[in-house]
Each structure stands twice: as C-alpha cells, then as structure tokens.
C-alpha positions in Angstrom: -4.0 -4.8 11.6 -6.7 -5.0 13.9 -5.9 -2.8 17.1 -6.7 -4.7 20.2 -8.3 -2.9 23.1 -8.9 -3.9 26.6 -12.1 -5.5 27.6 -14.1 -6.3 30.5 -11.9 -7.2 33.5 -8.6 -6.1 31.7 -9.6 -2.5 32.3 -7.3 -1.2 35.0 -8.4 2.4 35.4 -10.4 3.3 38.7 -12.8 5.6 36.7 -14.1 5.6 33.1 -16.1 7.9 30.9 -19.0 5.5 29.6 -20.6 5.5 26.2 -23.4 3.3 25.6 -24.2 1.1 22.6 -25.8 3.8 20.6 -23.2 6.2 21.0 -24.7 8.4 23.7 -22.4 9.5 26.7 -23.8 8.2 30.0 -21.1 10.1 32.1 -18.3 9.0 34.5 -18.6 5.8 36.3 -16.1 3.4 38.5 -15.0 0.7 36.1 -16.7 -1.9 38.5 -20.1 -0.1 37.7 -19.4 0.5 34.1 -18.9 -3.3 34.0 -21.7 -4.1 35.8 -23.8 -1.9 33.4 -22.4 -3.7 30.5 -23.3 -7.1 31.7 -26.7 -6.2 32.5 -27.0 -5.4 28.8 -25.2 -8.6 27.9 -22.5 -6.7 26.2 -18.9 -6.1 26.7 -17.0 -3.0 28.1 -14.4 -2.0 25.9 -11.6 0.6 26.5 -11.6 2.8 23.2 -9.3 5.6 24.0 -7.0 4.6 27.1 -4.9 7.8 26.9 -7.8 10.2 27.7 -8.3 11.5 31.4 -10.4 9.5 32.3 -10.3 6.7 29.9 -13.1 6.4 27.5 -15.1 3.1 27.4 -17.9 1.9 25.1 -20.6 -0.8 25.6 -20.7 -2.9 22.5 -20.6 -6.6 21.5 -16.9 -7.0 20.8 -16.8 -10.1 19.1 -19.4 -8.8 16.5 -17.0 -5.7 16.2 -14.0 -7.5 15.5 -15.8 -9.7 13.0 -16.9 -6.6 11.0 -13.4 -5.0 11.2 -11.9 -8.2 9.9 -14.5 -8.0 6.9 -13.7 -4.2 6.5 -10.0 -5.0 6.3 -10.6 -7.9 3.7 -12.5 -5.7 1.5 -9.9 -2.8 1.5 -7.3 -5.4 0.7 -9.4 -6.8 -2.2 -9.5 -3.1 -3.8 -5.9 -2.6 -3.6 -3.4 -3.2 -6.7 0.0 -4.9 -6.2 2.3 -3.0 -8.4 5.3 -4.9 -9.5 8.4 -4.0 -11.4 9.0 -5.9 -14.7 12.4 -5.6 -16.3 13.4 -5.3 -20.1 16.9 -5.7 -20.8 18.6 -4.3 -23.9 21.9 -4.3 -25.5 23.4 -0.9 -27.3 23.8 -2.9 -30.4 20.3 -4.2 -30.6 18.4 -4.9 -34.1 15.3 -3.1 -34.9 13.0 -6.0 -34.9 14.4 -7.2 -31.5 13.9 -3.7 -30.2 10.1 -3.6 -31.5 9.5 -6.8 -29.5 11.3 -5.4 -26.2 8.9 -2.2 -26.8 6.0 -4.3 -27.3 6.6 -6.2 -23.9 7.1 -3.2 -22.2 3.9 -1.6 -23.3 2.1 -4.7 -22.2 3.5 -4.6 -18.9 2.5 -1.2 -18.7 -1.0 -1.7 -19.8 -1.3 -4.3 -17.0 -0.6 -1.6 -14.5 3.2 -2.6 -13.6 6.1 -0.7 -13.9 8.8 -1.3 -16.2 12.6 -1.0 -15.5 14.6 -0.8 -18.8 18.2 -1.8 -18.5 20.9 -1.4 -21.2 23.8 -3.8 -20.4 27.1 -2.4 -21.5 29.8 -5.1 -22.1 33.6 -4.6 -22.5 34.5 -1.4 -24.5 30.6 -0.6 -25.3 30.6 1.4 -22.0 32.6 4.1 -23.9 29.2 4.7 -26.0 26.8 5.5 -23.3 25.0 8.0 -25.7 24.0 5.0 -27.6 22.2 3.5 -24.5 20.8 6.9 -23.7 19.4 7.3 -27.3 18.0 3.7 -27.2 16.2 4.3 -23.9 14.9 7.5 -25.2 13.4 5.8 -28.2 11.9 3.3 -25.9 10.3 6.0 -23.9 9.0 7.5 -27.0 7.7 4.3 -28.3 5.3 3.6 -25.1 4.7 7.3 -24.3 0.8 6.5 -24.7 0.8 4.4 -21.8 3.7 5.5 -19.6 5.3 8.2 -17.6 9.3 8.3 -17.2 9.5 8.1 -13.5 13.5 8.1 -13.5 15.5 9.4 -16.5 18.3 7.1 -17.8 21.2 7.0 -15.4 24.3 5.2 -15.8 25.0 2.5 -12.9 28.3 0.6 -13.0 28.0 -1.3 -16.5 24.2 -0.8 -16.8 21.9 2.2 -17.7 18.6 2.2 -16.0 15.4 3.9 -16.7 12.1 3.3 -14.9 8.7 3.8 -16.6 5.5 4.1 -14.7 1.9 3.4 -16.2 -0.2 6.5 -16.7 -3.2 6.7 -14.2 -6.5 6.7 -16.3 -8.7 9.1 -14.3 
C-alpha cells in the first residue's frame, strides 16, 4: 500500500524543484545541492513527483513519514467493515416452522451487516414448479424487508433459484 519514493542518492534527475520541510518552495537546484541542503538540516531528500519537469523533491524525515503513513493505513483498515455473504438454503416443499427458522437466521445475518444469498434447491421433477420457489423467495423477502433490500431478484440458475438480499444502510 505504501508508495515507495526515491530518497537521497537514489534521485537521478540533474535538476530538482526543492520544497523545504515546512512546505515553502525554495526553487530549482541541482540534485547535489539539494542533497547537501537536506543533509545540513539532518533530513532526507525525497522525490515526491518524479513525472514533473523538473522533478519535485521535498526535505523531510523519511522514517517518520513512513511510520505516520503506516499508522494512517492501519486506522483506515480498522474502520472498514468486511461484508461476507451468508447462505440460506430452502426447498420448495418446506414446512412453515422450518421456513420461520430460516427467515430468522436470514434476519440475524442481515442485522450483523452480512449479505444473504437465499437458494432454493429443486430436485427431480420439482423443477417444473419454479413458481413455488419464486413465491417462497418473495415471502422470505417480505419477512425480512425491515432489515434488507433485494439486491438481486429471484433467478433460476440450473436446478437452483437464487436471490441476494443486502442489509439496509442506517444513515
């Protein structure tokens, strides 16, 4: 994730635009002079924008900069939520109580912030009655509508009918 910059002797440009540690522009110097100025301040010369004409270099404490950058990345990583997809499998001939249990599980997954993939498995001749599966998935979506949005409508894929529900964002 961290972008590596060229520092000190690694800078190959003949001339560089120099910025001091406070952010003020010092002007255009030869890379040797810029490096000497950085060493006098006991800091590093870091090439920030190598594509510019002439390349832009800044005088800074590179070790401190990399440390702060890694801290920022760790903090950003802490704040992000990884959404996983949980699956609820149903059959077209499911009993009411079993359906209630599956719907309750789906609601729990959605409350936890996960997506739910509701799958109806058709076996043998059940595939003829896809409307039963569609009705069942609509009933499931209706049951958990307080916590979810239908991301993908029920769709037949081979012998399975799949619908994806995503959690509602509380803003």
